[in-house]
C-alpha positions as CSV (number, residue, x, y, z in Angstrom):
1,M,-25.6,-7.9,13.5
2,A,-22.6,-8.9,15.3
3,H,-22.1,-11.5,12.3
4,S,-23.1,-10.1,9.6
5,F,-20.5,-7.0,10.5
6,T,-17.2,-9.7,11.3
7,Q,-18.2,-11.3,8.2
8,E,-17.9,-8.1,5.9
9,Y,-15.1,-7.5,7.8
10,F,-13.6,-10.4,6.8
11,Q,-14.5,-9.7,3.1
12,I,-12.3,-6.8,2.8
13,P,-8.6,-7.6,1.5
14,V,-5.7,-8.7,4.2
15,V,-3.6,-5.6,3.4
16,T,-6.8,-2.7,3.1
17,R,-8.0,-4.6,6.4
18,A,-4.9,-4.6,8.5
19,Y,-3.9,-0.9,7.6
20,T,-7.3,0.6,8.4
21,T,-7.5,-1.4,11.3
22,A,-4.6,-0.4,12.5
23,C,-5.3,3.4,11.4
24,I,-8.2,3.4,13.6
25,L,-7.3,2.1,16.1
26,T,-4.1,4.0,16.5
27,T,-6.6,6.6,16.6
28,A,-9.0,5.5,19.2
29,A,-6.0,5.1,21.6
30,V,-4.8,8.8,21.3
31,Q,-8.7,9.5,22.1
32,L,-8.4,7.8,25.1
33,E,-5.7,9.2,25.7
34,V,-3.5,6.0,25.9
35,I,-1.0,7.3,24.1
36,T,0.2,10.7,22.7
37,P,0.9,11.9,18.8
38,F,4.6,12.6,20.7
39,Q,5.1,9.1,20.7
40,L,4.1,8.8,17.1
41,Y,5.2,11.3,15.4
42,F,8.4,10.5,12.3
43,N,11.6,12.0,14.7
44,P,15.1,11.0,13.0
45,D,16.5,12.0,16.2
46,L,15.3,10.0,18.6
47,I,14.9,7.1,16.3
48,I,18.8,7.0,15.5
49,R,19.8,7.9,19.4
50,R,17.5,6.5,21.1
51,Y,16.4,3.3,19.1
52,Q,12.7,5.2,19.1
53,I,12.3,2.4,15.7
54,W,8.3,2.1,16.1
55,R,8.4,5.9,15.0
56,L,9.1,4.3,11.4
57,I,5.8,3.0,11.0
58,T,3.5,4.6,13.8
59,S,4.2,8.1,12.2
60,F,2.1,6.0,8.7
61,L,-1.2,5.2,11.3
62,F,-2.4,8.4,12.9
63,F,-4.3,11.3,11.0
64,G,-4.6,13.1,14.2
65,S,-7.3,13.6,16.5
66,L,-11.4,12.8,15.7
67,G,-12.7,15.5,12.9
68,F,-13.5,15.3,9.3
69,S,-9.5,15.6,8.5
70,F,-10.1,12.1,9.9
71,V,-12.7,10.9,8.6
72,F,-11.7,11.8,4.7
73,N,-8.1,10.6,5.1
74,I,-10.1,6.6,6.4
75,I,-12.5,6.9,4.0
76,F,-10.2,7.3,0.6
77,L,-7.7,4.4,2.9
78,Y,-10.4,1.9,2.3
79,R,-11.2,3.0,-0.7
80,Y,-8.5,3.7,-3.2
81,C,-6.5,0.2,-0.8
82,R,-9.6,-1.6,-1.3
83,M,-9.5,-1.0,-5.3
84,L,-5.8,-1.2,-5.9
85,E,-5.9,-4.8,-3.7
86,E,-8.7,-6.2,-5.6
87,G,-8.5,-4.7,-8.9
88,C,-5.0,-4.9,-10.0
89,F,-2.8,-6.2,-6.6
90,R,-5.7,-9.1,-7.4
91,G,-3.9,-12.6,-6.5
92,R,-0.7,-10.7,-5.9
93,T,-0.7,-9.6,-2.1
94,A,3.3,-9.5,-1.8
95,D,3.3,-7.8,-4.7
96,F,1.3,-4.8,-2.8
97,I,2.5,-5.0,0.2
98,F,6.3,-4.4,-1.5
99,M,4.0,-1.1,-2.7
100,F,3.8,-0.6,0.2
101,L,7.3,-1.1,1.7
102,F,8.7,1.4,-2.0
103,G,6.4,4.4,-1.2
104,G,7.2,4.1,3.5
105,I,11.2,4.4,2.5
106,V,11.4,6.8,0.3
107,M,8.6,8.7,2.1
108,T,11.0,8.1,5.0
109,L,14.0,9.1,3.6
110,F,12.8,11.9,2.4
111,G,11.0,12.8,6.0
112,L,14.7,12.9,7.0
113,F,15.2,16.1,4.9
114,A,11.7,17.7,4.8
115,N,9.8,18.8,8.3
116,V,6.9,16.1,8.1
117,F,6.2,14.6,11.4
118,F,3.3,12.1,10.0
119,L,3.3,10.5,6.7
120,G,-0.3,8.8,6.5
121,Q,-1.5,11.4,4.4
122,A,1.9,11.0,1.5
123,L,1.1,7.4,1.5
124,I,-2.8,7.6,0.7
125,I,-2.0,10.3,-2.2
126,M,0.0,7.2,-3.3
127,L,-2.4,5.2,-3.7
128,V,-4.6,7.3,-4.9
129,Y,-1.8,8.8,-7.7
130,V,-1.4,4.7,-8.9
131,W,-5.0,4.2,-9.3
132,S,-5.9,6.8,-10.8
133,R,-3.1,6.5,-13.7
134,R,-3.7,2.8,-13.9
135,H,-7.4,4.0,-14.9
136,P,-7.0,7.5,-16.4
137,L,-10.7,7.0,-18.3
138,V,-12.8,6.4,-15.6
139,R,-14.9,10.4,-15.2
140,M,-14.1,11.7,-11.8
141,N,-16.7,14.3,-9.9
142,F,-16.1,15.9,-6.2
143,F,-18.8,16.7,-4.2
144,G,-20.5,17.3,-7.2
145,L,-19.0,20.6,-8.6
146,L,-15.7,19.2,-10.1
147,N,-15.7,16.3,-13.0
148,F,-12.7,15.2,-14.1
149,Q,-10.6,11.9,-15.0
150,A,-9.4,9.6,-12.8
151,P,-5.6,11.3,-13.4
152,F,-6.2,14.8,-12.1
153,L,-7.8,13.6,-8.7
154,P,-4.4,13.8,-6.5
155,W,-4.3,17.3,-7.8
156,V,-8.0,17.7,-6.9
157,L,-7.1,16.7,-3.2
158,M,-3.9,18.8,-3.0
159,G,-6.4,22.4,-3.9
160,F,-8.6,21.3,-1.6
161,S,-6.3,20.8,1.3
162,L,-4.4,24.0,-0.1
163,L,-8.1,25.4,0.1
164,L,-8.9,24.4,4.1
165,G,-4.9,26.0,4.7
166,N,-2.7,22.9,5.2
167,S,-0.1,22.6,3.8
168,I,0.6,20.8,0.7
169,M,4.2,19.8,1.4
170,V,2.7,15.9,2.0
171,D,0.0,15.9,-1.0
172,L,3.2,16.9,-3.2
173,L,5.3,14.4,-1.2
174,G,2.4,11.1,-1.8
175,I,2.4,12.6,-5.1
176,S,6.2,12.4,-5.9
177,V,6.5,8.7,-4.8
178,G,3.6,8.1,-6.2
179,H,5.0,9.0,-9.8
180,M,8.0,7.3,-8.9
181,Y,6.3,3.7,-8.5
182,Y,4.4,3.8,-11.0
183,F,7.2,5.2,-13.7
184,L,8.9,2.2,-13.1
185,E,6.8,-0.3,-12.2
186,D,4.1,0.9,-15.0
187,V,6.6,3.6,-18.1
188,F,10.5,2.3,-17.8
189,P,9.3,-1.8,-18.1
190,N,8.2,-1.3,-21.2
191,Q,10.5,0.4,-22.9
192,P,13.9,-0.5,-25.5
193,G,16.0,-2.2,-22.4
194,G,13.8,-1.6,-19.5
195,R,13.2,-4.0,-16.9
196,K,10.8,-4.0,-13.6
197,L,12.4,-2.0,-10.6
198,Y,11.3,-6.2,-8.4
199,R,10.7,-9.7,-10.3
200,S,6.8,-10.4,-8.8
201,D,6.8,-13.6,-10.4
202,I,8.2,-15.5,-6.8
203,S,4.9,-13.7,-5.5
204,P,2.5,-15.8,-6.3
205,A,4.2,-18.3,-4.7
206,L,4.7,-17.0,-1.4
207,F,0.9,-16.4,-0.2
208,H,-0.6,-19.4,-2.5
209,P,0.6,-23.4,-2.3
210,P,2.6,-23.6,-4.7
211,W,1.3,-26.6,-6.8
212,R,-1.3,-24.1,-7.9
213,R,1.0,-22.3,-9.6
214,P,1.9,-24.2,-13.0
215,S,5.1,-21.6,-13.2
216,V,6.6,-22.5,-9.7
217,C,9.3,-24.9,-12.0
218,Q,10.7,-20.9,-13.7
219,L,10.9,-19.2,-10.5
220,P,14.7,-17.2,-10.3
221,F,17.6,-19.0,-9.4
222,G,17.2,-18.2,-5.2
223,S,14.1,-18.8,-5.6
224,L,13.7,-22.5,-7.7
225,H,16.3,-23.4,-4.5
226,V,13.7,-22.5,-1.8
227,F,10.9,-24.9,-4.1
228,K,12.9,-27.5,-5.2
229,F,11.2,-30.1,-3.0
230,V,8.7,-29.1,-4.2
231,C,8.9,-29.3,-7.7
232,F,10.5,-32.1,-7.5
233,W,7.2,-33.9,-5.5
234,K,5.0,-32.0,-8.1
235,Q,7.5,-34.2,-10.7
236,V,7.0,-37.0,-8.7
237,E,3.3,-36.8,-8.7
238,T,3.2,-36.9,-12.3
239,I,5.1,-39.2,-13.6
240,F,2.9,-41.9,-11.0
241,G,0.1,-40.5,-12.0
242,G,-1.1,-39.5,-8.5
243,S,-1.8,-35.4,-8.4
244,P,-1.5,-32.9,-5.2
245,A,-3.2,-32.3,-2.5
246,P,-5.5,-29.2,-3.6
């Protein structure tokens, strides 16, 4: 039983596993009164003046005390984070981490001007938004009541939050940042003169052995310096009839 659970746990993609585990452990620590939400929430004044830098991270890890809201958020986090990581980000772990960093930085900047204490839900909405825009033909069913196309899912979730009496500021923040990422990554590069937000061709080399990437010698100029010796050795092996180690 324990072995089976451990095996299933480590089959979860690394980013999804790390983030979901961090959120659950943070909530457990609050429930056990090891820490309090007052030590976690986003507070620019405490971050800047008292150097409580951890708040930049912990504000993304807490979804409230154990209850319906927490379970709802964790399920959506696990489901859509995993589907993205195993789908359009398969083999592109660095790109997936970059999306998290992009979302976190932009949401933090928005948080400086908005009265938002915890940003984890906004990050989940961003993940849902990106997934939904990349799967526009998928049919969704919400609690057996609504049938709609995937791109409407973030808006349905926002409406659900409104019905529960929650503020929709966090949902709007997640949708806005998700659309920014989607536009810069999927739309703008396909326009005349457009280009990607960042050069992603280096990312596979950071997470996989260079000799398994046939394009490693065509990395950007700065990356070429990093992998120069690897490329040289690969060429030597080829000339003398050898092969890189698997």
